[in-house]
C-alpha positions in Angstrom: -6.0 -23.4 -19.1 -4.4 -21.9 -22.0 -1.9 -18.9 -21.9 -4.1 -16.8 -24.0 -7.4 -17.5 -22.0 -5.4 -16.6 -18.9 -4.2 -13.3 -20.7 -6.7 -12.2 -23.1 -8.8 -10.1 -20.6 -5.3 -8.1 -19.5 -4.8 -5.9 -22.2 -6.1 -2.6 -20.9 -4.5 0.1 -18.9 -5.6 -1.1 -15.6 -3.3 -4.3 -16.0 -0.4 -2.3 -17.3 -0.5 -0.1 -14.4 -0.8 -2.9 -12.0 2.2 -4.6 -13.5 4.2 -1.3 -13.5 3.3 -0.8 -9.7 3.8 -4.6 -8.5 7.0 -4.9 -10.5 8.9 -1.5 -10.4 11.8 -3.2 -9.3 12.3 -5.3 -11.9 11.4 -2.8 -14.6 13.5 -0.3 -13.0 16.6 -2.6 -13.1 16.3 -3.2 -16.7 15.9 0.5 -17.3 19.1 1.1 -15.3 20.6 -0.9 -17.9 19.4 0.9 -20.9 22.1 3.4 -22.0 22.3 5.0 -25.3 20.4 3.1 -28.5 20.2 -0.7 -27.7 18.6 -3.8 -28.6 16.2 -4.9 -25.9 14.5 -8.3 -25.9 11.6 -9.8 -23.9 11.7 -13.4 -24.3 8.5 -15.5 -23.3 6.8 -11.9 -23.7 3.0 -12.9 -23.1 1.3 -9.8 -24.0 4.4 -7.5 -24.0 3.2 -5.6 -20.9 6.8 -5.3 -19.8 8.0 -4.1 -23.2 4.9 -1.7 -23.3 6.2 0.1 -19.7 9.9 -0.1 -21.0 9.0 1.7 -24.3 6.8 4.4 -22.3 10.0 5.2 -20.4 12.8 4.8 -23.0 11.3 5.0 -26.9 14.9 5.1 -28.6 15.5 1.5 -28.0 15.2 -1.5 -30.7 12.6 -3.5 -29.2 12.3 -7.5 -29.9 9.3 -9.4 -28.1 9.6 -13.5 -28.5 7.0 -15.9 -27.4 6.4 -19.4 -28.5 3.1 -19.3 -28.6 1.1 -17.8 -31.7 -1.9 -17.1 -29.9 -0.2 -15.0 -27.1 1.8 -13.3 -30.0 -1.7 -12.3 -32.0 -2.5 -10.7 -28.2 1.0 -9.1 -28.1 0.4 -7.3 -31.3 -2.9 -6.3 -30.1 -1.4 -4.8 -26.7 1.8 -3.1 -28.2 0.6 -2.0 -31.6 1.5 1.5 -31.1 5.3 0.9 -30.9 6.7 2.0 -33.9 9.5 -0.3 -35.2 8.8 -3.1 -32.8 9.7 -6.5 -33.9 7.5 -9.7 -33.0 8.5 -13.2 -33.5 7.6 -16.5 -32.6 10.9 -18.2 -30.8 11.0 -20.7 -27.9 12.8 -19.4 -25.4 15.1 -22.6 -24.5 16.8 -22.0 -27.9 19.6 -20.0 -28.7 18.8 -16.8 -30.6 20.9 -16.2 -33.5 22.0 -12.7 -32.9 23.9 -10.5 -30.2 21.6 -8.3 -28.2 22.4 -5.7 -25.4 19.3 -6.7 -22.8 17.5 -9.8 -22.4 15.0 -10.2 -19.8 11.6 -12.4 -19.1 9.2 -11.7 -16.4 7.3 -14.9 -15.1 8.7 -17.6 -17.8 11.7 -19.7 -16.2 9.6 -21.2 -13.1 7.4 -22.6 -16.0 10.3 -24.8 -17.5 12.1 -28.2 -16.2 15.3 -27.6 -14.3 16.8 -28.9 -17.4 15.2 -26.4 -19.5 16.0 -23.6 -17.2 19.7 -24.1 -17.3 19.8 -24.5 -21.2 17.7 -21.4 -21.5 20.1 -19.4 -19.2 23.5 -20.9 -20.9 22.0 -20.0 -24.4 20.8 -16.5 -23.4 24.4 -15.6 -21.7 26.1 -16.6 -24.9 24.3 -13.7 -26.7 23.7 -10.8 -24.5 25.0 -8.3 -22.3 22.8 -8.1 -19.6 20.4 -10.9 -18.6 17.6 -9.9 -16.4 14.6 -12.6 -15.1 11.8 -12.2 -12.9 10.4 -15.1 -11.0 8.3 -15.7 -7.8 9.7 -17.2 -5.0 9.0 -19.8 -2.8 7.2 -17.8 -0.5 4.0 -18.0 -2.5 1.7 -20.6 -1.3 -0.2 -21.0 -4.5 0.7 -21.4 -8.3 -1.1 -18.9 -10.2 -1.0 -20.9 -13.6 -0.5 -24.2 -11.9 2.7 -25.8 -13.2 5.2 -23.1 -11.5 8.7 -24.2 -9.7 8.8 -22.1 -6.8 12.4 -21.6 -5.3 13.7 -19.6 -2.7 16.6 -17.0 -3.6 19.4 -19.6 -2.7 17.9 -22.2 -4.4 17.9 -20.2 -7.8 21.5 -19.1 -6.8 22.5 -22.7 -6.7 21.0 -23.6 -9.8 21.8 -20.8 -12.2 24.3 -18.8 -10.3 23.0 -15.0 -11.1 25.6 -12.5 -10.4 22.8 -10.9 -8.5 19.3 -11.8 -6.8 17.3 -9.1 -5.8 14.3 -9.6 -3.4 11.2 -7.6 -3.6 7.6 -7.2 -2.3 8.8 -8.8 0.9 10.8 -11.7 -0.7 7.8 -13.1 -2.9 9.4 -12.0 -5.9 13.1 -12.3 -7.4 15.2 -10.9 -9.7 18.0 -12.7 -11.2 20.7 -10.9 -13.1 23.5 -11.3 -14.8 26.3 -8.8 -16.6 
C-alpha cells in the first residue's frame, strides 16, 4: 500500500477530531513549547493534520511542513489550504535541514526508518532545532498499522536515541520523545 492511498480518505474533520483527541498529550507538549513567534516544522507531515490542529490553537507561528512523498504533499496542500503563509516542501526527514528552527516535530515517522536512519535523523534534527518532539507507537501494539513499523518500548527508545524525556500516554501504547 502507498501512503497516499492510506491517507486520501482522512482529509475531513472527523479524522482531525480523532487525532486531536487520541494524540492530545503529544499536541499539548508541542503547544507548551510555542512561546512568541517561532518557526514550527512538521517533518514527515503526511497530510499535515498535526499542523492543522496546532494552527487552530496558535495562529501566529510560521509553519513549515515537509514530506518526502510528492503525492502526500498534494494531499497536505488540500488539507491545509486555509493556512495563510504556510510553507510546504519536499524533503527527506533523514537529511539535515539547511536552516535553524525553533520547534521540529513529527508524528508516526521514526518507526518507519531503519535503526541507522533513526540515529541519523535525530542527530541532524538536534543540530538545527531548539526543541525536538517525536511521537512513536510503543511495543505494546500487537499489530503494525502500515506493516513496516519498528515497535520499541520506552526503554528501547531511551537506549537508541537518548531523549531528554519519554512521555507515555494512552496506557503506554503511545510515546513522546522530547529533546530541549
